[in-house]
N, C-alpha and C positions, 0 to 999 in steps of 0.2 A: 361286699361292696366297698368301693374306695372311699376314704375319708378325705375331707377337704378342709383347708384353712385359708382364710383371706384376711385382708386388712381389717375387715369388720369384726373379726373374731375367729375362734376355732369352732369348726362345725364337725359333726359326726353323724353318720347314719345310725339308725336304731339297731340295737343288737337283737336279731331275730331269735337267738337261742333262749332269750329270757322274755319277760313281759314287754310287750311293745308299747306300753304306756310309760313314757319317760317324763318324769317331772321336770319342770323348768328349774334350773339351778339358780340359787341366789349367789351372794358373795362367796367366793370359793377360797379354799386354802390350798397352797401348793405343798405337796409332800414329796420328798425324794423316796424312791423305793426302799432305800436302806432304813428309812424311818419306820417302815411297817414291820412289826414284830414277826420273826420267823415262826413263832409258835402259833400266831393267828393264821398265817398262810397254811401251816400244816394242819391246823384244826379244820379249815375249810376243805382241804383235800380229803381228809379223813371222813368228814361229814358227807361229802359227795360220794365217796366210795361206799360208805355204809348205807346211804339211801338207795344206791343202785343194788347193793346186795339184798337189802330188805325187799325191794320190789321183785327181785328174781325169786327169792326164797318163798315169798308169799304166794306164788303161783304153783308151787310144787306139792301136789297131792296132799299127803297127810299133814304137811305143815300149814296148809291153808286154814284149817280150823283154829290152830293155835294163834296164828298171826292175826286173823280177823276177829278173834274173840268168839263170843257166842254167835253161832249162826243157826241156832235151833229154829225149826219150823214152828210157827205159832198155831195153836188150835183156833180155827176161824169160825166164830159165831157172830151173826149180825146182831143188831140192836134188839131184835125180838127173841134172841136165843136160838135161832135156827142156823143150821149149817148152810152157808150160801152156795157151797159146791163150786168146784172149778178153780178157785184162786186160793193159793196159800202163800204166806210171806215168811221170810226169815228176818231175824233181828240182828243187827250189829251194834253192840253197845260198849265195846272196849273191854269186856270182861276177859281175864286171862286165866290160864290153867296153872298159874303160879310160877312159871319159868319164862314168861315172855321177855321180861327185861334182861334176864341173864343171857338168853339166846339171841335175841334180836337187837338189843340196845334200845335206844329211844325210837319213837315212831318215825317213819321215813318222811322226808320232805315231800310236800304235795307236788306231784308231777303229772302232767297231762299224758294219758295213755294214748298210743297210736296217734300222735300229732299229725294234723293234716298236711303240714309242710313236708312231712316224710312219706305219708301214704298216698297223697295225690300226685302220682307220677306224671300223668299227662300234662297237668298244669305246670309242674315244675321243670320237667326235662324235655317235653315235646313241644308244647305250645309256643309258637313264635320262633321255632327253629326248624331247619330243613329235616324232614323225616318222611318215612314211607308209611302208607296206610293201605290195607288190603281188605277185601270182602270175599267171603266164601261160605260154604256149608260143610258140616262135618259128616261122618259116616252115617249118622242118624238123621241127616237132612236138616239139622238145626243150623240156622245162620250164625256166623261169627264175624268179628272184625279183628284185624291184627295191626298193631302199630309198632314200628321198629325205628330206633334212632341210634346213631353212633355218638357216644358221649365220652367225656373225660372221666376216668375213675378217680373220684375223690380229689380232683384238681392236682393229680400227680403226673399229668401228661401221659397217662396210660389209657389208650382208647379201649372202649368196651361197648357191647351191645346192650341196650335196654329194650325189652319187648313186653307189650301188654296184649293179652288175648281177651277180647270182650265177648262174654257169653251171658246167657240168661241167668246163670248161677253166680255171676259176678266177674270182676276183672282179676285175671291171674297175671302175675308179674315175675319176670326172670331177668337175671344178669348173665351175660355170656361173654367169654373172652374174645378179643379181636386179634387175629393173626395177620400181620402185614403180608401183603401180596397173596393172601388166600382168604378173601372175604367169604362169609357164610351165605348160603342160599336160603331162600324162603322156606324150602322144605326142611333144611337143617334146623332153622329156628323153630318151626312148628313141632318138630319131632321131640323137642324138649318139654312140651306140654303133654299132660296125660291124655291118652286116646286120640292124639292128633298126628300120629305117625303113619296112618294108613288111609289117607284121604284119596278118594277116587279121582277127584278133580281139584286142581290147584286153584288157589284164590287169585283174584284179579286186583291189580293195583289201582287205587283211586287217585286221580290227579286233581280233582276238584278241591280248591282251598276251603270250600264250605264244609268239608268233612270235619275240619277242626272244631267248629262250633257244635256239630252233632256229637262228637266224641267227648267234648267237655261236658255236655249235658248228661251223657252216660256216666261219667265219673262223679258228677254231682249226686247221683243216686246212692252213693255210699253213705250219705248222711249230710246234714246241714252243717255249714261252717259256723252259722250263728244259732243262738239258742233262745228259747222262751221257757221260763220256769214259773210255776204257780206259787203264790205265797198266801197261806190261809192263817187267819188270826182266830184263835180259839180261847174262850174263857173257861175257868174251872167248871167242871161237871158237864161241859158240852161234849157230846160223843159223835154225833152224825154230821155229815157235811152240810145238811140243811141248817143245822144250828150254827155251825161255824160261819157259813155264808150270810147268815142273817145279822151278823154284827155290823152295824152301820159304821162305827168308828173303832179304832184301836186305842190301846192304852199308850201312855207316854213312853214306856219301855219298848213297846212294839214299834212306835214311830222312830225311836232311836235305832232299833235294829234295822229298819227299812233304810234309814239314812246311811247305815254302815254298808249295806249291799251295793248301793249305787247312787246316781244323781237323780233328783226329781226333775222331770222334763215335761214341758208343755206339749201335748199330743197334736194339737191343731197346727198344721204346717210343718210337722216333724218330717225330715227328709232322710233319716237314717233307718236302720232296721227297726221295724215296728212290731214284729211278733204277732201279726194278725189284728192289731188294734186299729181303730179308725183314726185317721189323721186329718180328716176334712171337716167333720161336723160334730165332734165331741160325742159320738154315739156310744163310745166305750169309756167315757170319763174324760175329764179335762187334763189330768196329769197321770204319769206313770213313773216307774223307776227303771233306769237304764245304766248300763256300764259296759266296759270293754275289758277283757282279760286275754292276754297273749294273742291279740288280733281277732278274738271272737267277740262279736257284738251280742249282748245279752239284754233281753227285755223281760222284766218281771211283771207277771200278772198279779198285782196285789189286790186281795179281796176287798179291802176297805177303800180302794181307789176306783174300783169298777162300779157301774151304775147300781144303785140300791133302790128296791121297790118295796114299799110298805104293804102292798096288796099281793105280792107274789112270795108265798112262803118258801118256795124252792129257789128263789133268786136265780132264775134261768139265765139272765144276762151274765151273771158272774160265773155260774157253773159252765156256761158255754165255752169260756176260755180256760178256766182253771181245770175243769174236768177233762179237757183235751190236751193237757200238758203231760208229758211223760214223767217229769219229775216235779214234785210239789214240796215246798217247805211248809211245815206246820209249826207255827210259833205258839207255844203253850204259855199262856199268861198264868202267873201265880207261882212260878218257880219249878225246879226239877221234881218236886214231890208230886206234881200234877201230871207228869209224863206217863206214868203207868196206866192211866185211864185210856190212853189212845189205842185204838185198834183199827188197822187199815181196812178191815172187813166192813166197817161202818161207812166207808167212803164208797159211794155207788159207782164211781167212774171205773170202767173196764179198760181205760186207756192209760191211766197213771200206773206206773210200775215201781217207782221209787219214791219213798217219803222220807224227808230229812226233818226229824223232830228236834226243835230248838227250844231251850228254856234259858231264861236270864236270871242270874243270882245277883241282886243288888248289894249284898253284903261285901262281896269282893270283886264286883264288876266282871264276872265271868259268865261264859256261855257253856251250856252242856249240849252235846249232840248225840242223838241216837238215829240210826238209819234202818229203815224197813225196805226190803226189796222183794219183789215177786219172785217165787222160787225158781222160775225159768231164767231169770237174769243171771248171767255169769258173775262170779265175784269180781269186784273192781276196787281199785285203790283210790286214794291212799288209806292205809289202815288207821283206825281210830286209836288215839292214845289211851292209856290205861291209868287213871280214869279218863273218860272222854270230855274233859273240862279244859276250856281255853280261857286264859286270863289276859291275853293280849288281843284286843278286838281285831286289829288288822291281820294278825296271823290266823285268827278264826275265819275271817272273811275269805282269805285266800284258800284255806283248807276246804271250806264249805263249797266255794265255787268250783274248785277242781274236782271235788267229790261228786258234785251234781253233773258236771260235764262228762266225767268218766262214766257215771251211772247211765246217762242217756245214751252214750256210745255203746255201752254194754247191752242196753236194752235192744238195740238194733240187731243183736245177734240171737235174740230169742226166736223160737219157731214162728210165732205170730208175725213179727216184723220181717223175718227172713222170707217168709212166703209172700208177703206183700211186695217186698223189694224184688223178688224173683218175677212176680207177675208184671211189675212195672218194666223191668229190664227186658223181659220177653217181648212185651208189646213194642217197646221202643226199638229194639234190635230188629224185630220183624218188619216194622215200618221202614226203618232205614235200609234194610236189605232190599225190600221191594222198591223203594225209591231209587236206590243207586243201580239196581239191576234192570229196572223197567223204563225209567225215564230216558227218553231218547237223547235229551240234552246232556245227560250225565254218563250215558253208556259210552259216548265218544271220549269221555275222560278216563275210562278204564283201560289200563294197560293190558295188552294181549300177549305179553311175553310168556315163554315157556315156564313151567312150574319150577324148574331147576335153575333158572337164571339167577345170577348173583344179585344181591341187594344194591350195591353201589352203582351198578351200571345204569347209565342214563337211557331213556327210551330211544328207539331208532327214529329220531327226528333231527331236524337241524339243531346245531349247538346253540345258535342264537335264540331260537324259539324256546328251547329247553331252559336256557338261562333266564329268559324273561318270565317263564312260568314259575321257576323257583323263587325269583325275587318277589313275584306277586303272592306266592304261597306264604312266604315268610312275612311279608308286609301285613297280610290279613291276619295271620296268627298273632303277630305282635300287637296289632290294633285290638284284637279280641282280648288279649291278655291284659293290656292296659285298661280297657273298659271294665273288665271284671274286677281289677284292683280298685279302680276309682269308685265302683258301685259298692265296694265292701264285701264282695262275695268270694274273694280269693282266699285260699288257705294260707297264703303268705302276705296278706294284705297289709300295706303300710298306710292306707288311706283312712283306716278306722282306729287310729291310735289315740284319739282324743274326742272330745265332744264336738270339735269343729274340724271338718275334713280339710286336709291339706293335699296339695299335689304330691305324689309319691317321690318326686325328685327334689322337693323343697328342703334345703338344709336346716338344721336346728342349731342355734347358738348355745354352746356350752359354757363359754367364758368370753366376756366382752373385750378384755384387753390382756394380751399376753406379750411380754417383752422379750421374746426370743424367736429366732428363726426356726420354724418348724419343718422337720423332715417328713414325719409321718405320725399317725396317731390311731388309737382304737379305743372303743368304749370298754369299760370294765365294770361288771356288776350293774347295779341300778343307777348309781350316781357318781361314777368316777370316769375319768378319761386319762388314758396313758398317752403321754406326748414325748416324742423323741425330737431333740433339738440338734442344731448343727454343731454348736460348740459348747453347750452348757449341760449336756447329759440328758438323762431321761427323767421326766417328772410325772407325778400322779396328781391330777386336779380332782379335788374332793369337795363336793357341795356340803354346806352346813345343814 
């Protein structure tokens, strides 16, 4: 996105490649690039390369065990000593086999896996741009939708096709080269997908602009952009979730940990992501904890902030929220020595698949982390350090949040969630197919061209009418995209970068007074701005 500067000051758009939460800079110091040590720049490049290598190696078969430490399955016995049957967990505790540091170096930087701004193709590349959408059925008579757009390859002025095939098993995506003066046909596009090269009947093109809203809904089934995580407070010797949920208040150290996770917010009147909590009548407590990480809104279901009942031993109101969270944080009071008593089998929820066990050590102000995952959940990063102890609170916060987000995403690939997602997609696609193929008002919007007709050809109608249709199609798509951003549901949302929503086009002041004529600028890391001037060279503005 373009950067702008005005008489009021230098402004810059937020860097999407990093955290979207940009702190307001105070009095800044001007540094010339020559003043930045070359060793520091080389260290950053090496660190970046190492973290990428670590992430790659960690997924490779035999190395996974060593990289992730102990991933042994735990013997699962419930509080009565009986085998609960069905659920087994693995533990990740940072243990190494003795060679981890020599082979892998230090633990990798926390990186979100499969970031939505890369995986949500339809929102990023299709929505709000002129593209083609088709509907048809495959050789097994299952309905499908196809979306095709001609885009620029990595902003290199090289055109290429992007295609998405929507089926009940999920969205399949491909990139295909574009040859000038020889556009591809729909049949050629489909032949690049498995089992789609022998269709008896070709798909029909959908001209209705409303299809964009329907396809955006299909893409949202890949998983939530925003997240809700449970936070359980447990005292020493407490084993079951009933005991943990019965703690009316937490300790001072627990409250300190909660304040590290996010901001304490008033629920009544809350207009941002609420994570299923009541925001009208204080039915789920008066306050909660909320934060934003890399554009993802996160609401924490904190056990001590949810309604407490002296008469309800099981604390149903608390369990109703925390027990339905895929990821739970379990804060163990009393230090790391109390962590060994935890057993995920004592938690009755069948929905929670990942437990992040946290303990605080007041002697050196550090946090220890151990992660339990249901055995069907694929391994996910970042890998725990060895030992899994964090002495910088903000580094621990970032690591923990990334670990939880990646854990929830990984859980969606388990058989249980995959089947649920397939059932939902099957129902939605069948309904859309029936809607577009049977509704008389939409049948007229289907193109009847031959199956082999090329994609870029306009339909056989008047040029003026077709141009008007295209303008309306793009207008509706852009309005839908903007509305999604403002609501905070977009994978590339700029509207949820702080506690107070701003219009996505609103600039942000990085430096109030700059005494040079600016040619261009760009953000650098979290708190720097690179500025090129007309006659004075290049500067780096660094916040204190």
